[in-house]
N, C-alpha and C positions, 0 to 999 in steps of 0.2 A: 882259211878255216880258223875259227876262234877256238883257242884251247880252253879245256875244262879249268885249267890254272887261272887264266884270265877272268873267266866267270867267277871264280871264287874270290881271288884277291883284288882284281881291279874294279870289277862291276859289284862286288859284295853279295853275290847271288847265294841263295840258301835253299830254294825249293826245287831244284832239279838234282836227282842223285847222279852220281857219275855213270851209272849203268844206263841212263837215259839221256845223257847228253849228246852223244853222237847224233842221234835220231832228230832231237829237237833242234840242234844247232843246224843240221842239213836242212830241215824244213824251213827254218828262219832265213838261211841264205837263199832258198828257193824263192820265198816271199819278196826278199829285197831284189833278186834278179828281175822277178816279175815288175816291181815298181819301176826298175831302171828302164824297162821296155816302154811303159806307158806313161811315165812321169820323169821329169827332171829331178833328179835326186843328187844332193850335195851334201858333203860332211865338211866340217871345219878342218877335221883331220882324221886319220885312220882309226884313232881311238874312238871317236863318235860312232863310225861305222860299226866297230866291233861292239860297242855298248848296245846300239841299236839290235844286233843279232841277239845279244843276251837278252834284251827285253822282250824280242818276238819269241825267242826259244822258251822263255817262262810262261808267256801266254799259250805257246803251243802245248807245252807240258800241262799247264792248268785245263785246257780244253780236253786233252786227252785223258784226263783224271777227273773230270767234272763230277761232283757228288749226284747221285740220282735218289730219286724219292719214288716209293712204289705204294700203290694202293690196291686193294681188292674189294669187290662187291660180289659176295657169293662165290661163283667159281671163276669169275673174270678178274684177272690180274693185270695191272699195267704197270710199266716203269717209264719214268720221265726224268729228265734232267732237271736239278733244282736251278739251274741257270740257263739262259738261251745258248745253245751250243750250235745254232744253225750256221750255215756257211757265211751268210750276211754278217752275223753278229761277230764270227771269228775274224772276218775280213776287216771289219771296222776296228776291233781290238788291235789286229797287227799293224794297221795303218797308225794308229793312235801310238802304240808303243814306237814304231819307227819315228814318228814326228817328235819324239821327246828329245832325239839326238841328231836328226837329219832334217835338212831343209827339202820339202817335197813339194813340187808345184807342177802345174800343167804348162805347157808352152815352152818356147826357146829361151 
């Protein structure tokens, strides 16, 4: 588990409030565990792994708080996200965040 203190001081994170850290960090760990099952994942050192968790946690937090736009025509109202929050878009961003710090590839 990556501490909130590491997120603030080593990663220099600012976007996740402490009250949301545990949930975002857990989800980021789950994402990396999944990658380790389907890819070969290597880190130069443990700090890089922790940095990847912080980066993914920020993406998790972003998608959880994605801004929405609403519109209405007559009595019909719709709400949609201002950004693509589809599972495919989230997975692509999580992979990008992890790749900033880790070597991820298919194969042996």
